[in-house]
C-alpha positions, 0 to 999 in steps of 0.5 A: 740195041733198036727201040721197039716200035709199039702202036695201038689199032683203033678201027683203021688207025696205027696210033704210034705211042712209042716215041710220044705219050698220048694224052686222054682227055676226060669228058664225064656226062655225069652228075657224080663223078668225083672230080667234076660231078654234074658239070658237064650233065648238059650235052651242050656244056660237055661238047664245049669240054670236048671242044676246049680239051682238044683245043689244049692238046688231047690226043684222045676224048674219053666220054663217059655216062656212068661214075665209076668213082668209089661207092658209084651206082649203076645207071640203065644202058638206056640213060647211059645211051642218052648221055654220051652218044649226042655228045660223041656224034657231036664231037665226031662231027666237029673233029673228024680225025679225033680219037674218041673213047667210050667209058662204059662196060654195057655192050649196048651203049658200046654199040650205040657209041660206036655207031656215032663214031667211038673209036675205042672201048674203054671198059673198066670191067675187062669184058667180064661185065658183058660176054657181048663186049670182046665179040663187039671190039672183034668185029669193029676193029675198035680199040679196047681198054681192059682194066683191073679192078678188084670188085664193083665200084660200089664195093671196090674200096671197102677192104681191098686185099692182094696175097701179090698185087703185081703178079695178080694184076699180071695174071688178070691181063693174061687171062683177059688178053687170051680171054679176048683173042679167043673171042676175035679181037686182035693183040694190037687193038689192046692196050692195059690199065692196071686200075689205080684206085679201083680196088687198091689202097695207097701201097698197091697203087704205089706197088703197080706204079713203081712196077709197071715194066712187069705189064710190058712183056704183053706188048700192048700200050699202057694206058694209065689214070692217076688225075686227081684220085684219093690216094694222091691226097692221102700222100699230099693232104690236098682236097681234090681240086687241089691235087693238080701238082700231085697229079703231074707228079703221078703221072711223071712216075707213071710215064717215066715208068712205061706209060704210054697214054695218060687218062687227065683232067688238066690236059694244058698241064699234062701236055707240058709234063710230057713233052718234056718227059717225051723228049727226055726220053728220046734224047737218051735213047738217042745218046745210048744208041750213038 
C-alpha cells in the first residue's frame, strides 16, 4: 500500500507535507501575547526575531498583530495593519522564497498582508469573523488555515463544554470546508487546526490530540499549535517560561498522531524533534512496504 501524497497549495506553490513535518515559527507583533507579549512589538525587533527563526530552521513564519490568548482584547484592523505589514514586507524582501503567514481574522488585515507578500491566511475564526475572508482566499489562491474555536478569545476558557469534542470539531471542519469551497477556495489551499487551547479543557485537548486521525478524512494538512500552552502547565506544574520539554512532548504526540505542520515558539528544538520523528516514520513506511 503506497503512502498518499499530501500537499498544501499556497499561491503558486505546492508544499509537500507527507514526508516532512513543517515548522511554523511564531512572530507576535503584540504587547499582550501569553508567551512573549511586548518583546517584538517594535517592527525592527520583530524582523530580527523572524530572521533568527529562519536561521534556526523555520519553514513558515506566522506574523500576528492581535493576541488570541484567553481573555485578550480585540484591536482595530488599522492597528493590526500598522503592526504586521512592515514586518511582512521586510521579511518578504529579506527571504523571497520563505512562506509567510498572517494570523488574523479580519479581511482588511489579510488583504494588506497579502499585498505585502504573505502566502497564508491563518484565521482562528475559520471565516466566521469576516464573511469576506473566503472570497479573498479564493481570489488570491493563498493558503488558508481553518481553526476551531468555541467562543471568542475574551470568553473561550470560561466554561468550554462539548457533548463529544471529536464529533463537534469534525462537524465544524466539514461545514467550514464546504463554506470555503462554495466561495471558490480549492480544497488544496486548506489546512485544518483543531484549536488546542481555544475553548477547550485539558481533557478536550488530550482527546483531540489522541484522535487526530479522525480529521485526516478531509484530505487537508493538519496544523497544530501546542507550544507553551496552559494545558501543558496543568499537567507539569511548569510556568510558561519553563515548558520547553512539555511543548516538545506535546509536539511529538501531535506528529505521531498525524500533524503535518507545527506552530511553535522554540524552533531549533522543534526542528530537531521532527527530524527524528520524520526519519522514524520514513523508515517504518519503507520497511513495511519492502
